[in-house]
C-alpha positions, 0 to 999 in steps of 0.5 A: 167737801168743797174749795170754796169758802162756806158759812159755818156754825161750829157748836160749843166753845170749849178748846175743842170747838175754839180749835175748830173755829180758829182754823177754820176761820184761817182758811177763810170760811165764815165762822159763827160759834154758839156755846150755852155758857156766857164764855170759852172754856167753862165746861169740860175744859176749864180745869182738867188735869192740864197735860198735853200730851204727846206719847203718854195719851192712852186709852183708860180702856185697859186690861186691868180695869175690870179687875180695879173696878171689882176691887174697889166697888164699893170705895168712894175714894176708888180711881174707877167708879160706876154710879148705875143708874136707871139708864139704859144708854149708861149700861150698854157703855159701861158693857162697851168700855168693859169690851175694850179692856183686853191687850189688843183693843189696848195697843190698838188704841194706845197706837191711834192716841199717840199717833193723834197726840203727836200730830196735834203736837205738832199743830199746837207748836204752830200755833203758839208761834205763830200767835205768841201765845201763852198759857203757863206752859211747861216742857220739863216733862212727865214722870209716871209713878209705878207702885210696884216693880212687876207694873214698871216693867210691865209698863216699859216693855209696853212703851217700847214698842212704840216704834221710834226708839226715841220715844221711849223713856227713861226707865229711874228706880226712886232715887234717880226719880227723886234727883229728878224732882226734888219736891218727891224727896219726902213722899211717903208712899212705896214707889218701884219707880218712874218713866221719864217721858222727856218730850211731854208738856203741861199747860192751862186749857182754859186760859189757852182756850180764852186767848185763842177766842180773842184772836178768832175773834180777831180773824172774824169768828162771831161768839154767841154765847148764852144760847141752847142749841135746840137743834142741827136743821137738816133738808133732803140729808144736808145741813140747812142750819142750826136753831138755838132757843133764840134764833134760826142759823143758816150754814153750809156746815156745823160742826159739833163739839159738845163733848158729852152733850153732842149725844143728845143732840145728834139723836134728834137727827138719828145719829147714834154715837156712843158717848157717856160722861166719865165725870172727873175732879180736880183741885188747884192750889197756889204755890207758896213754897217752890221747893215743895211743889213739882216742876214736872207733870207728875202721873201716879197711875195706881190712882189715876191722878195727874200733877202739873204746875201751872205758873204759881198753881198746881193742878191735880185731876182724875179718878173716872166716875160713871155717873151720868151727867151729875156735875156736882163736887163731891167732897169725899172724891177731892179729899181723897185726891188732896190726900193722895198729895199730901202723901206725894208732897208733905211740904205742901201747906195749902191744902186747904186753899184748894179750889174743888172741881168737877167736869164731865168727860166726853168718853167714847167705848173705845177711847178714841176720839170722834172726828169726821165726817157723818153720814149727813152732808155737811155735818162733822164731829169733832167729840169724844175727847174723854180726858184728852181734849187739851191734847188732842184740840188742835190737831182735831181742829185742823183735821176738821177744817181740812176736811171742810176745805175738800183737802186730805188731812195729813193724819190717817183718820180712819180709826177716828170716824164715826162710822166705826161703830157702826161697823163694830 
């Protein structure tokens, strides 16, 4: 866009907005972040699954999903639960999402997801080392648990399509898996084995977001909390600023990082993006017995549950519920997650101490984020990251900063372009 330093407003103070603001400030821009909450990381970033993926970042739109939805349509504990409403946007989104549940679309999506994840991981490493930032990082890798030999072999074959042989996972039977992860020794489920991805990490997304916001503040970023965003102001197809319920701001550029709420704001200026909230749940448990809790990230594939070790806590998150903008905690669905945990780790004795949470993942129908320039000069989008915002945050933030600087991003970003939906 421009080589000169600019006045930039970032809308949203989740992990996506804060990383964007940080990279923009490092480049010398005058940055203001606006958020309706009273602090950073208070919505989707608050208690997510904790995975920082490189190779296990995958689209939710998998060929098996339509059958899985039909099989469990009336079950409250279903991994995918569609609660259809009198909302045409929900129905359109669901149809487009299901249209991507095929092998060709999934293969393309996984390639894009992994490329962005690997780039973002390198950006995260650079931030971590340069800022000495701590967020309960664990670098022990991730075990993907598979119920059947057939699903394990199929996943292994697909993983071997990754171009770098060093990225291919290790295939383990259950005896080998239990030696790798002793906390699984007494698990009561029937599993064929696991895929072990050695390079994956886990960490506390909100802890990272809060600390990075403090660092950004020291770089000169202004954080205006407790302000609801009414409009992005446009004149002659150029951004001029933002209006909140309290005041008007002038800006040379605006970056929309509002997650599931991006669509409503952008509709006002006739930018249509197919983002819809996909509700997810998490439970967080204190660890009282070290041997009962895993030291690796765990992904239980059949139930769509991920488990992360976050210091002295264990975070278990998952499921996908199409339920509009309802953020209430459904006890049946969180109880289902707790039951899954007890089957995997029967020695845990603190189930009743679980902190329950629900959040809205901003999901695009192809499960690829929307990052880049819009048709309005000075308006950039950084949204639609679904369940993988923590994984993709630093890479997406660096891309936005490069675009505003007028620099070609290091990663090929055409698959992330907001305009891709107008071509489909």
